[in-house]
N, C-alpha and C positions, 0 to 999 in steps of 0.2 A: 490537812489536804485541801487544796483548792479545786472545787468542782466546776464544770462548765455553767452551772446554774446555781444561784444562791437564793436564800430566803428573801433577800432584798429584791431580787429579780421577780420573784413571785408576787411580792407586795406591789411592785410597780405595775405588773401585769394586771393585778386586781383593779387598779385605778383605771386602766384602759377599759376593762370589762364592765365596770360599774354602769348600770343602766343600759348597756348594749346587749348583754346576754342575760338570760334568766338566772336568778339565784335560786336554784332548784332546792326543794325541801329534802331534808333527811328525816325520815319518819320511822317509828318502830314498826316491826312486822311480826305481830304476835302469832299469826298462823305459821309463818316460817320458823319462828322460835320454837313452837310446839313440835314441829316436825324434826328439827335438827338438834334441839337441846341447848342451843346457844341463845343469847339475847341479841336478836338480829335487828339491825337498823339499815334502811335502804335509802340511798340517794338516787333520785329519779332524774338522771340526765336525759332520759328519753322524752322529757317535757320541753326540751329546747325546740326552737322553731324548726330546725332540721332534724330533730329527734336524736341528737348525739352530742356528747361532750366536745367533739372536735371543733365546734364553733369557738371555743375559748382560745385555743392555740392559734387557730387560723386568723382570728381577729387581731390578736396581739401582733402577729407577724405582719399582717396587712397594714395595720396602723403605724408600723415602724418605717414604712417605705417613704423614700424621698419623693417630692413632686415629680421628678424625672422618672423614677421607677414606676410610680403609679401611671404615668402617661404611657410607658412602654407596655404595661400589662403583665400578667402573671401566668405561670403554668404550674399545675399540680398533678400528682399521680395518686390514685386512690381506687380501692375496690368499692367505694361508695360514700362513706360518712364524711371523710375529709373533703371529698369532691363537693358534696353538697354544702359543707361549711364554707369552703373557699368561694364557691359560686355565689352563695347567699350574701356573704359580707363584702365580697368584691363588688357585687351589684349595688349594695348600700353605699359603698364608698366611691362609686363611679369608676371602678377599675375593670378593664377588660380581662376576662379569665378564660383560659383553655385548660380543660381537664382531660387527662389520659387515663382510661380505665381498661382493665382486661376485658377481652371479648365476652367472657361468660359472666360478667357482673350481673347480679339480679336486675331484671328489667325495672323493678320499682325504684331502684337507686339511680339508674340511668335517666329515667323520665323525670325524677325529682331534681336531678342536677341540671338538666336542660331547662326545666321550668324556672330556674333562677337566672336564666339568661346566659349561661356559660356555653362555650363551644366544647362539645364532647367528642373525643377521639377514642374509638375502641381499638385496642392494639394488643396482640399477644395473648398467651394462655395464662400468664401469671402476673402478679404484681411486679415481679422483677422485670419482665418484658415491658410492662407499661412504664416502669421507671426509666428504662433505657430510652424509650421513645420520648418521654417527657424531657429527658436531658437533651436529646437531639433537637427537639423543637425549641427548647430554651436557647440553645446556642444559635440555631438557624434564624430565629425570629427576634432575638434579643429580649426575651421575656425573663422576668424574675422568677426563680425557682422557689416554690413554697413547699418545702418538704413536709410529709405528714407526721414525722416524729423526730428525725435527727437534726433538730434546729433548736438553738438555745431559747429563742423567743417563744416558739411553739411549746416547748417543754415548760417554760415558766407559766404560760397561760393555762396549761393543763393542771399545774400545781394548785390553782385556785379551787379545784374540786376538794382536795383534802383540807385546805384551810377552812372552807365553808363547813365541811362535815365536822371538824373538831371544834369549831365555834358553836355549832348546833348541839353536838353530843360530845362534850369534853371527856367523858369517861370511856371512850372506846378503847378496847384492849388490842384490837387487831383490825387491819384493813385488808380485804381480799380484792385484788385488782386484776382485771384482764391485761394480758401482755401479748402484744404483737411485735411491733418494732421497739416498743418500750417508752414511748413518749408520755403516756398517761402515768404509768407507775413511777417514772423518773421524776416528773414534776410533783406528783403526790408525795413521794418519799422526801424530797427536799423540803416541802412545806410541813409535812407531818413530823419529821425529825426535829425541826426547829420548835414546834409547839409541844410535842410529846416525845422526848428522846427515847423513852422506853417502849414505845408502841411497836407491835409486831406488824410488819408489812410483808404480805405474801403475794407474789405474782402468780397468775394462773394462765397456763398455756394448754392448748389441745395437744394430745399425744401425737397427733399427725404433723404438727408444726412446732417442734421444740427448739426454736431458734435461740431464744435467750437462755434456755436451760443448757443447750449445747455450749454457748459462749462461756457460761459460768463454770461448767464442769469440764470444759475442754474435750467435749465429745463431738461426734459427727453423726448423730442419729439423722435418718432421712427426714426431710421436710417436704411431704407430698401427700396427695390424696384429697378426696372430696370431703369437706368438713362443713358441719352446720355453722361453725364459727369462722366464716370467711373473713370477717373483719379483723381477725388476729392471725390469719393464715399467711405469715411472713416468713420467708426463707432465710433472711439475714437481719439480725437485730442491728440497731444503729450503733455507731461508734461512740457518740456522746452518751447515749442511753446506757450502753454496756458499762461505761465508766461509773455512772451514777448508781445504777442498779447494784453493781458489785460493791460499792461503798456503803450504800444505805438500805438496801432491801434485805429482809431477813431470810427469805427463801423464795425459790421459784419452783412450782409444782406442775405436774402434768395430769390432765384429767381426760378420760375417754369419752367418745362420742355419745353413747347412751346416757351418760350422766349429764352431758350438756342438754340433751333432749328433755330429760326429766326436769332440769332447772328451768328451761323455757316454759314448759308446761305448768310448773308450779307458780311461776310469776303470773301467768295468765289466769290460772284457775283459783289460786289462793290470794294473790295480790291485785288481781284485775288490772294488770299492766302488761304491755307488750314489750318483751325483751328479745332482741336478736340473739343469735347464738353467742357471739362475743360478749354481749351485754349481760349474759347470764353466767359468765365464767366464775365469778365470785361465789354464787350460790352453788354452782357445780362442785367447786372445791369443798364447800361446807357439807354437801351431801356425800362426797367421796370420803371425807375424813371427819365425821362428826365428833369423835372422841377428842380430837385435837383442840376443838373449840368449845366443848361442852361447858356451859355455865359462864362463858365469857361474853363480853360486849363486843360484837363483831359488826363492822361496817362493810356493806356491799355497795357497789356502784353499778346501777343499770346504765351502762355506758352508751347504749344505743337501742333504738326500737325499730330500726328499719329492716323488717323481715318480710319476705314474700308471703302473702296470705295463704297461698297453696301449701307452703312449707309448714305454716302454723297448723293448718287443718290436718296435714299428714302426721305431725308430731302428736296432736291430740288423739288421733285414732290409734297411733302406735302405743301411746301411754295407756289408753284404755285396754288394749290387748295385753300389755305387760301386767296391768293390774287385774287381768281376767274379768273385766267388766264387759268385754266383747270376747266371746269364745266361739269356737267352731266344733261341731260334732259331725262325725262321719258314721252314717248308718249303712249297714249291708242288709238288704231286705229282698223279699220276693217282689217281682215286678207285676203287681196286680192292682186293680182298682181299689181305691180307698186307703191304701197304705200311707200315702202322704197326708191325707186328712187325719188319720189316727195320730200321726206324729205331731202335726201342727196343733191339734186340739190339746194333746197332752202338754206340749211346751207352753201353750197359752195358760193352761190350768196351773202350771208351775210358776207363772209370772215371768217367763223368759220371752222377750220381744224378738220376733224373727226379723232379721235385717236382710238376709240374702239366702237364696236356695239354689243349689246346683244339682241337677238330676242327671246321672251318668249311667248309660246302659252299654255303650259300645267300647268296652275295654276288656282285654283278655284276663285281667285279674278279677272280673266280675262274672258270676255264674250266668250261664246262658239264659236262665229263667229269672235272673235276679237283676238288681239295680244297686247302684251306689248313690247315696244322697248325702251331700255336704250342706249342713245348715249352720249359718252364722247367726248367733243370737246375742242380745244385750241382756246382761244380768246385773244384779245390784252390787255384787262384790265377789271375791274369790269363794267365800263360803257358799253363797247362793249358787255359783256355777258348779261347785262340788255336789251340792244337794240335787241339782237338776240331773247331773250325770248318774248319781246313785239311783234315783227314781226310775230313770230310763232303763237302767240295767235290771232293776227289780221288776220292771214290767216285761222282762224277757226280750228286750231289744238287743240286737247285735250292734252296739254303738261304741265308738272310741272318741276320745278327745283328740283334736288336731292340734299338735304343739306348733305354735308360730315360729319357734326357734329351729324346727327341723322340717316343717311342711314344705313340700315341693309343688 
């Protein structure tokens, strides 16, 4: 079978990339290994100048342009990382770049793209809308279209990721790769199969955007919704990438949003590295199906680190709640002087740090002479939270845990 991209294409792309993009490290992750039961190795593509693997494919494509095409300029469509990559390397090569992004692209990505000198056009609600606008601009202004994934040169450039990983860690048994349009996993599959024909290659999509999964399984699950992994929130997989994935990829799996959140949090707290939602897809799959990979050498790609700091803060707080290191207690009590002091003193003696207090009197479900007190505290772990609750009850207090899954 002749595929759109060959191992020779990946080798040629690597020559273009040599010295122009960072050869990022692939390093063991013993803490993640202990959590998942696999032998985990992580490739840190978030260390690139634009914090994403997208620089590889973008540069290979831009370097292939003729002098006339360079003079005309380029246009690209992206939710962020491809945009920054094209903008950065176009500026390096003296090529005028226009980038079309969906209106609701995270501001951090818009600002970063503009900082590289590109003209940014915000258009539409989705990547599909932005793609149509980019296509219109390309025809109207005579610009060269630099597709984010469905381009043979872009795919070849992304293949350098797997080539470097297997050179650094030849004994990898599996590669877990984020999938949006399919450019990264297609290139990696071409390179990896040439070097290790028996390696397992697993693509990871969010359950909200199963575009490649749909294509492979001839299904029509909806691709919609707000996802943490906006970098792979693609409604239609590429034509070239579908062909390569179908031929070379072992499996494409779907992972839910809470598991993506946990993966982002673990990269930050355990590996001290910033991964955007899409960049944490491989770890999310490892967390979702640990038995599948237990005891095996598994390679993960942190494909990008461009995430809104506010989202990171929210994820960390949500994970603390899931781990019950932040818990809320609801007290029903008499509304009289000193009650709040008694409760706060006891919580302090138990080692629970008070984060927030909400005192409510004017509700029909509260006794006319009573009050409802919601207290959010920080605890050491789930066992400590349970201990605090037991002692409060033993002290005769009318108190209940507020379950974050059902609280209104």
